[in-house]
N, C-alpha and C positions, 0 to 999 in steps of 0.2 A: 561263818559258813566254811565248810570243809569240802575239798574235792579229793576223792579217794579213787585211785586208779586200780580197780579190781582186776582188770585184764588189759594188757598193753601190746599183745601180739596181733599181727594180721595173718590170715590164712589158716594157721593151725596152732595148737598148743605145742610147746616145746619146753626145754629146760630153761628158756628165758622168760616164760610166762604163759598165761592163758590168753585166749582171744578176747577181743576188745569189749570192755565194759567199764564205764566210769560212773561213779556215784557222786552226785552233788547233795550234800547233807546240810539242809538249811534248817532254820528254826521251825518252819511250818511244813516242809515237804521233804520227801526223798525223791530225787530226780535222777533217773538212770539213763545214761547216754549209750545206746546200743546194748545188745543182750547176748554178747559172746559168752564163752564158757567161764569167764571171770565172774559172772553173776552168782556162781555157787557160793562165793564168799560173802554175799550180801548180808546174811543173817548175823555175821560178826559185827555189823554196824547198825543193825535195825534194833535200836535200843528203846525207842519210844514209839507208841502208836501214832503214825502220821500217814496221810495219803501218799501213795506211791505212784509215780509216773515214769513210764518207760518211753523214751523218745527214740524211735527207730529211724536210722538214716536211709537204709535200703535193705534188700533181702538176700544179699550174699550170705552164705551160711555162717561165716565167721562172725557175722553181726547179729544173728538171730538164734544160733544153736542153743543158747542158754535158756530160751523159752521152754525147752523140753522139761526143765526141772521146776517150773513155777509151783507145782504142788508141794515142794519142799517148804515153802514159806507160808506164814500166817499173817497176811496183810489185813488186819482187822478193820482198817479204814478204807479198804478197797484199793483197786489197781486200775489205772488208766494206761492203755497202750496207744500211743499216737505215732503216726508215720505218714509216708507219702500216699498219694492217690493209689488205690488198689490194696491198701493194708487189710481191710476187712476180708476181702476175697482170698488173699494169699494166706492170712493167718487161719481162716476157716478151713483151708485146705491142709496146711502143714501142721498147725497145732490142733490136731484132731485125730480121730481114729483113721487108719490103723497105725499112725506114726507115734502118737503120744496122747496124753489125756486132753480132751477138749476143754477149751476155756470155760464153757458153761458148767463143767463138772468140778471146777476148782472150789475150794471151801471158802471163797470170798467173792465179792462182786467184782466183775471185770467189765470195763467199758472200752471200746475201740473207737478211735477218732482218726480222721484223715485231715492233715494240716496243710497240704500243698496250697501255697498262695494265701493262706489265712493268718490272721493275727489275733491274739488275745482270746481264743476260745478255751484256753486253759486258765486256771486261777492265778497264774503268775505271768508276767509279760514275756511273751515268746513270739519270735518271728522265724519263719522257715523260708529258705531259698534253695532253688535247684542248683546243683553243682555239676561239673563236667566229669562224667564217669561212663562206664559201659552200660549202665541201666539207670533208671530214675533214682537219683540220690539227693537227699536233703541235708543241708547244713542248718544249724540252729544258732539263734542269738537269744539269750535268756537274761532277763534283768530281775533281780530280787535282792533284798537287803542292801539296796544302794550300790550294788555291784553288777557288772555286766560280763557275761562269759559267752564266748563264741566257740562253737564246736564245728570244726571243718573236717569231716571224715573223707572217705575215698574220693579224690578229685585230682584233676590237673589244675595248674594255675589259672584262675578265672576272676572276672570282675565281681561275681557274687561272693566269692571268698573274701575279697577286699571289703565289700559292703558289710558282710557279717562281722568282720573283725574291726571295723572302724571304731577307734577310741575305746576299745574294751579294756577291762582290767586284766583279763586273761583270755588268750586265744589258744585253744587246743586243736592242733592240726595233726592229721595223719602224716606219716613219714615212711612210706613203704619202700621207697627207693633209696639206694646208696648215694652218697655224695656224687653229684654230677650225672647220675643216671636219669634217663628220660624216655618216654614212649608216647606217641600220639595214639597208638592202637590200644593201649591199656593205661589210661590216665591215672597217675598217682603223683605224689609230691616227693621230692628229695629234700634234704635238710636245708639247702640253700633257697629253694623255692618257698618252703614253709617260712623261713626267716624273712624272705622278701615280702610275703604277705603281712607278717607282723610289723615290719618296718614301715611299709607304705601305708598301712592302715592306721598307724599311730597307736598300736596296742601297748600295754604296759608290760606284759609278760607272755612268753610263748612256752607251751608244753608240747613236746613231740610224743606222739603215740602211734599205735598201729604199725609197728615195725614188722615188715615181712619176715616171717620165721625162716624162710629159706635163704634170705639174704643176710639178715641180722642174726647170726647163729650164736653170738655171745653178747654179753652186756658191754664188753669192751668195744664192740662194733657200734653200739649206741653212743658211747662216750665220744667216739670219733665223729659221729653225726652231729653231736652237740657242739663239738669244737668247730666244725665247718659252719654250723648255723650261727654260732656266736661271732664269727667274723663279720657277719652282716647285721645280726640283732643280738647284742650281748646278753640280754636278760632271757636266755633260753635254757630250758632244762629238758634233758632226755629222760622220760619217765621209765619206771620199772614197776612191776606188779607190787601192790600194797603201799606204794608211795602216797603220801598225803600232802596236800597244799592247803594253806589257810588263807582266806580272803577276809 
């Protein structure tokens, strides 16, 4: 199973990368975590016809802007888009005329699901928990091929983040803030808090993503975040666009 970081920026595209989108490429499925502009590179990795699943964490535009280009792809086995409560209504409004092509007009079947508080309505083991953010945001825990991955997007430090990351092989957390930065009004993680989640949860590996493009203006800034995180949790990597991990 490969994890491919198609987009690793938060907020907007810049020289450091596209907005957030992560591909889990398993034997049976393509699972996409959030649909920022990095999704435009998906067809570089869509090599065999398999069902495609997009798991949306919330509806800030840097996490859904890539849905605008779904017509680019030929998902012959269909597409499932899953997200928090309200996903159907929001997508029916935004991914529709006059903004873009409606989902019903795509040249393949699309199903929309809402996952809040539910388990195992997908064909692979998945649980979703609410995180601490300015709007309803879900984190995900996915188990397949005898590996477990936690995806903890936009959030402040919270108990559900720890629950999602408990004993996983890989925890992917956002890292919008610079080392030591914190705000109750706009909850996000800094590298130390992300590392604390991984350490307290007993995770095996931590990957930092969703670097705020206005704060992390260079890849060197990300390496600095990695160093700060490694002081707490040594097995940390600061991701960059097109990086791949194998589990």
